[in-house]
C-alpha positions in Angstrom: 0.1 0.0 -0.1 1.2 3.4 -0.5 1.1 6.5 1.6 1.3 9.9 1.3 2.7 12.1 4.3 2.7 15.8 4.4 5.2 17.5 6.3 7.6 20.6 6.9 11.0 21.2 8.1 13.6 24.0 9.1 16.5 23.5 6.6 19.2 25.2 8.6 20.7 21.8 9.7 20.4 20.0 6.6 22.4 19.8 3.1 18.8 19.8 1.6 16.3 17.2 1.0 18.0 14.3 -0.8 20.1 11.8 1.0 23.9 12.2 0.5 26.6 9.6 1.7 28.8 12.3 3.9 26.0 14.9 4.9 22.7 14.8 6.8 19.7 15.4 4.8 16.1 15.5 5.5 15.2 12.5 3.4 17.3 10.4 5.3 16.2 11.7 8.7 12.7 10.5 7.3 13.7 7.2 6.4 15.3 6.5 9.9 12.2 7.5 11.7 9.5 5.6 9.5 12.0 2.7 9.1 12.2 2.5 13.1 8.5 2.8 13.5 7.4 0.4 11.1 10.7 -2.0 11.9 11.2 -2.3 8.2 13.4 -0.5 5.5 11.6 2.4 4.2 12.7 4.7 1.6 10.2 8.0 1.3 10.5 9.8 -2.2 9.6 13.6 -1.9 7.7 16.0 -4.5 10.8 17.8 -4.9 14.7 18.6 -4.0 15.2 21.7 -1.7 18.9 22.9 -1.8 20.9 23.0 1.5 19.8 25.2 4.3 16.2 25.7 2.5 13.2 25.1 4.4 9.8 23.8 3.5 6.5 24.9 5.3 4.6 22.2 3.1 6.4 19.2 1.4 4.5 15.9 0.5 6.4 12.6 0.2 5.5 8.8 -0.3 6.3 5.5 0.5 5.3 1.7 0.3 4.3 -0.7 3.3 2.4 -3.8 3.7 1.0 -2.4 7.2 -2.2 -0.6 7.4 -1.5 3.0 9.1 -3.9 5.6 10.6 -3.4 8.9 12.0 -2.0 7.3 15.2 1.5 6.9 13.3 1.7 10.7 12.8 2.7 11.1 16.7 4.8 7.8 16.5 6.7 9.1 13.4 7.0 12.7 15.0 8.2 11.1 18.3 11.3 9.8 16.4 12.1 12.6 14.1 14.2 15.4 15.1 12.4 18.4 16.3 13.0 20.5 13.1 10.9 18.0 11.0 7.2 17.4 11.6 4.9 15.3 9.9 1.3 17.0 10.0 -0.8 14.0 8.0 -0.6 10.6 6.5 -3.0 9.4 4.1 -3.3 6.3 2.0 -3.4 6.8 -1.8 -3.5 5.0 -5.0 -0.4 2.7 -5.7 0.6 4.5 -8.6 0.4 8.0 -7.0 3.7 9.6 -7.1 4.7 12.3 -4.8 6.9 14.1 -7.4 5.6 13.1 -11.1 2.1 13.9 -10.0 2.6 17.6 -8.7 1.0 20.2 -11.0 2.6 23.1 -9.6 5.0 24.2 -6.7 5.2 27.8 -4.9 8.1 29.3 -3.1 8.4 32.3 -1.2 11.7 34.1 -0.6 11.5 36.3 2.5 13.8 39.6 3.1 13.8 41.7 6.0 14.3 45.3 5.6 16.4 46.2 8.5 17.9 44.0 11.3 16.2 41.8 13.2 18.1 39.1 15.4 15.3 36.7 15.9 14.7 36.4 12.0 18.3 35.6 11.4 17.6 32.1 10.5 14.6 32.7 8.1 15.3 35.9 6.3 17.9 37.4 4.2 18.6 40.8 6.0 18.9 43.9 4.1 19.7 47.1 6.1 22.1 49.4 4.0 20.3 49.9 1.0 16.9 50.8 0.1 14.8 48.8 -2.9 12.2 49.9 -5.5 10.0 47.5 -4.7 7.4 48.9 -7.7 10.3 48.0 -10.1 11.1 44.7 -8.9 7.3 43.9 -9.4 7.4 44.8 -13.2 10.4 42.9 -13.8 9.0 39.8 -12.0 6.3 40.2 -14.4 8.5 39.6 -17.3 9.2 35.9 -16.0 5.5 35.1 -17.1 6.4 35.8 -20.8 9.2 33.0 -21.2 9.8 29.4 -20.6 13.5 28.8 -20.8 15.0 30.0 -17.6 18.7 29.0 -18.1 19.9 32.2 -16.7 19.0 31.3 -13.4 19.8 27.7 -13.4 23.3 26.1 -11.9 25.7 25.7 -14.8 26.1 22.0 -14.3 23.3 20.3 -13.9 21.6 17.3 -15.5 18.2 18.1 -16.6 16.6 17.3 -20.1 15.0 20.9 -20.3 15.0 24.3 -18.9 11.7 25.1 -19.8 9.4 25.9 -17.0 5.8 27.5 -16.8 6.0 30.4 -14.3 2.3 31.1 -13.5 2.9 33.5 -10.5 5.6 35.8 -9.9 5.3 39.0 -7.4 6.5 40.9 -4.2 4.5 41.8 -1.4 5.4 44.0 1.4 4.3 44.2 5.0 5.9 46.7 7.1 9.8 45.3 7.2 9.0 41.8 5.8 9.6 41.9 1.7 8.5 38.5 0.3 8.9 37.2 -3.6 6.1 34.5 -4.4 6.7 32.2 -7.4 4.8 29.4 -8.6 5.6 27.2 -11.6 5.1 23.5 -12.8 8.9 22.8 -11.9 11.6 24.8 -11.2 15.8 24.4 -11.8 18.3 24.0 -9.2 18.9 27.6 -7.5 16.2 28.9 -10.0 14.5 31.1 -7.4 17.6 32.1 -5.5 19.0 33.5 -8.7 16.0 35.1 -9.7 15.5 36.9 -6.5 19.0 37.9 -6.5 18.6 39.4 -10.2 15.3 41.2 -9.3 17.2 42.9 -6.2 19.7 44.2 -8.6 16.5 45.8 -10.3 15.2 47.1 -6.9 19.0 48.5 -6.3 18.7 50.2 -10.0 22.0 48.2 -10.5 20.0 47.1 -13.9 16.7 48.1 -15.1 13.6 46.0 -16.5 14.9 45.5 -19.9 18.2 44.4 -18.6 16.3 41.9 -17.0 14.5 40.6 -19.9 17.5 40.6 -21.7 19.3 38.2 -19.2 16.5 35.8 -19.5 17.0 35.9 -23.1 20.6 35.4 -23.1 20.3 32.0 -21.3 23.6 32.6 -19.5 24.1 32.2 -15.9 27.0 34.4 -16.1 24.7 37.4 -16.8 22.3 37.0 -14.0 22.6 38.2 -10.2 24.0 36.4 -7.3 22.1 33.6 -5.8 20.9 34.9 -2.4 21.2 33.1 0.7 19.5 29.8 1.2 17.9 30.5 4.9 15.3 33.1 3.1 13.7 30.2 0.7 10.7 28.3 1.7 8.6 25.8 -0.5 5.4 26.6 0.7 2.8 24.5 -1.5 2.6 21.9 -3.5 -0.5 21.1 -5.7 -1.7 17.9 -7.0 
């Protein structure tokens, strides 16, 4: 039988989602916890792969077992998991439902704190020495919806078959000192959101123009885009099936 679990995690202590031989990853911790509780070797498959230090307020994963599981297992799994990984729900699904391949869209948020706040250090990128033109950043963000090839914002060495993504939302929302970038797409490339944010911040600093941003997309050259912003401000926030 196949089960879906819904979970969240704080990424500070992990080298991303995917298990690695010489580093602690979120997937590895969940594999261990579920295997201990069910007393069998379990491999969970996630809806995506977040990078080192990136957080997820909503993530889905699936695994197979012959055991009949109910919601009591949520407590059992969480009692074994580290405190920075929490499972919220478990649901039996069709045997062919796949957490990654059946996902229709994914949404991320990148959170910037305009100023200094010691209590937000682990969850935001703090900008306190420069002002940002948020209106210009929003104008440039809308350009993302006009294109589908985002090689300019992808890591150079990657094994993807295509750099095409269908971006359906890209906007900045400011609430006091908190400035958040919201972006949704059917898929994302490695480092894509952090590179987009870094380039849009350059627009906000008036280092580049809106048309420069368009030309960066058209160039399909990562060296033309801005810096990759710190991982700690990035959250995977929603997965739609």
